[in-house]
C-alpha positions, 0 to 999 in steps of 0.5 A: 349601468355598471359602476366601473363602465368607462374604466380601462384596465391594462393587465400584465398578469398571469396565474391567479392573484392578478387575474382574480383581481381584474376579473372582479373589476370586469365583473363591475363593468371595467374593460380589462385588456389582458396581455399574454405571451404569443403562442400559449398565452397565460401559463395557467391555460395549460395547468389542466383541461378539466373544464371541457378542455379548458384549465380550471384556474383560467376559467375561474379568473379570466372571463369578461376580458379581452386578450392581446398577445404581445412579445414584450421582449421586442420594442414593438410590443413595448410600444403597443403597451405604451399606446394602451396606457394612453387610454388606460385608467389602471395598469396591474402587473404581477410579473416576476420581481423587477420585470415590469421595471426592466420594461419601463412600466414601473410607477416612477417611470410612468407617472410623468407621461401618464399622471392619472394612471393607477399602477398596481404591483402584486408581488410576493414580498413587496417592492423593498426589503431583503426578500424583494427578489425572492420568487413567491408562489401560493404554497410558499407564502402559506409557509412563510406567513405561518399558515402551515404551522397552524393548519393540518394535524399533529402529525403533518401540516396541511395547505389550504385546499384553494389558492388562499394566498393568491385570493387574498392578494387579489382581493386587496388589489381589487379593493385598493384599486377601487379606493384609488379610483375614488381618490383620483376623482378627488385629486385628479392624479393616479398613484401606486399600489404595492401589494405584498402576498406575504402582507395580505396573508399575514393580515389574515393570520391575525387571530393565530398571531395574537393568540401567540402574542409575546411568545405565547403558545400558538394554536395547535394543529387540530385538523378540521376542528377549531383550535380553541373552541370545542365542540367545533368541527367534524363528527362521524355519524352512524350512516357513514356521513360526517356532520360539522357542528359548532358551539360558540357559548355556554348557552348553546352548550346547555341546549346541546346537552339537553336537546341534542345529546339528551344528556343534561347531566353533562352541563355540570360535568366539571370536565366540560364546564367552560370552553377552555375545559371542553377544549382540554377534554376534547377527546373524552367529549368527542367520544360521547358525541360520537357514541350518541350519533352512532345510531343516527343518520345525517338527516336525524342529526341535522334535524335535531341540531336545527331544532336546537338552533345549533350551527351545523353543516354538511361536509359537501363534495364538489359535486354537492356544491355544484348542486347545492339547494341554497345556491339554486334557490337564490339563482346564483348560476349562469353560463359564460361562453368559451371556445369549447362551449358554455361553462357554468359560473357563479354570479359574483357575490354581493352584486346590487340588484339594480345592475347585472354583473358582467358575465362575458366569454372566456377569451382565447389567446390573442382573440382580440389582438387585431381589434385592439391594435386597430383601435390604437391606429395600426393599419392592416399592413402594420398588423401583418408586419407585427404578425410576421415578426412574431410580436403578436 
């Protein structure tokens, strides 16, 4: 039995943060009913067509859900949602600021009629404060939270290569919903969860924030290298590849000099005698390491680093990750169904061995509308009327 079997989630969601949260709830067995716009559905469906004609973001965050299309500008659509909430445990929404309240779906508007309902709101800046009504997208919050100021090179800031803000918001929504379900078992009542994308990302920015505590200088932008630990980053190799390596302490530095660089005299070089000095002299040290690696291959460098127990990694492409030997050895890949054929998907990380995570199909827009409406007591004639009036 999956831990969230019997839990029903109604999702007024789009794009990434909300869908990523609810997909994880579905992984654990929750029934997730995704409400989409009639016609195209979630706008993320049209972002690209890279996955056998389907959109990469949508495929990632929407498997194992049921899709119902509803025009929430019509009262009949609102009434369907109200009927869904009578059977729901969780309502999640990440619509534009104020949208759910205008439709009557804020926690304050719902708590008397649905006292056990958990309402999770995801927004850019939270439910109050001067930024409450500002639009917020992933890259905008990367900028607002300071991430861009410490990411990139001296010449130019760089964004993270994935939707890191949406992921952080989705993760905190997921963990808070799990906590709220446990709380409800103790209190018998629902609650409101207010997730701010700015706050989730600011939490993840705590190291650079504390590094710059009380107006101290923040970490410098250092590309793919660590801002304050060195050597810790990418180094070119003679065969054209790149190795990532990282040293964490003085013991590892001594081993690195002896066994990897095979220049033990560097251990006592005053330029490199502490992490702070190595970081200050990173240009000189980078040249030394690059010269040693210039006559070697990636295999030779990796073997030498592994023999010395120095942390290292390959700078893999997306294809190399799809084919990663470690993921294959741990049997982490499955296939989920879609209307365009099977799609490869990774098992959720960390799932216990005594149950199988849910890996059900990726839904088409409105694929489950008629079945869900029938469950709510709508007759065939009622459903035809909703179709003709374009409510569904």
